[in-house]
C-alpha positions, 0 to 999 in steps of 0.5 A: 500500499505505501508503494501505491501511495508513493507512485501516486504522489510521485505522478502528481509531481510529474506535470507536463510543461505548461506554456507562458501567456504574457499579456502586455499593455503599457502606456508612456513615451518609451518602452524597450521590451524583451521577451523570450519564450522557449517551449510549445504553445506560448502566447504574447497576447492571443487570438482574441486579445492582442498585447498593446503598446502606446508612447512615442518610441517603442522597441521590442524584441521577442523570441520564440522557440518551439511550435504553435506559439502565438504572437499578437502585437499592436503598436501605436506610437510615432516611432517603432522598432521591432525584432521578432525570431520564430523558430518552430513550426505552426506559429501564428504572428500578427503584428500591427502598428497604428490599429487603434484608429487613433492616427498614432501613425507609426510614421518611423518603423523598422520591423524584422521578422525571422522565421525558421520552421514550417506551417508558420503564419506571418501577418505584418500590418504598418500604418493601418489608419495613418500613412507610415511615412518611413518605414522598412520592414524585412522578413526572412525565412530558412531556405528550407521551410515549407507551407509558410504563409506571409501577408504584409500590409504596409500603407506609406509614403516611404515604404521598403519591404524585403 
């Protein structure tokens, strides 16, 4: 009987690794945000609630390593630099700049998305309600990746998309 109880108790302490869910709502003049998530099913925001930042100058660096991760982020401000690195399969990334309709402009934007893996979905929207006047966006995928979907919409007077 003691062995059975010991077995049951030890089983209770063995749990699967849970995902990290991060929600950011920030407002202020300057933000420098770095996030690293390692594992499966991690989230920064989710399919119904995006993480949001509002402020004049925003720098974001988010790294997700693993499969089935979600990254949904809304940026509202004049100047924005974003670096997003994803390694793994079936990840969903949705980055929006100036999505609240408050004409925050995201006037100067540098965005870099790097992905390694298969079946990833990348959606990059910049200058949704106001023209982004100076945008440079780069989306990079490894040469042997398959079935990735990339959608980029940039509304600006000077936009470079690579």
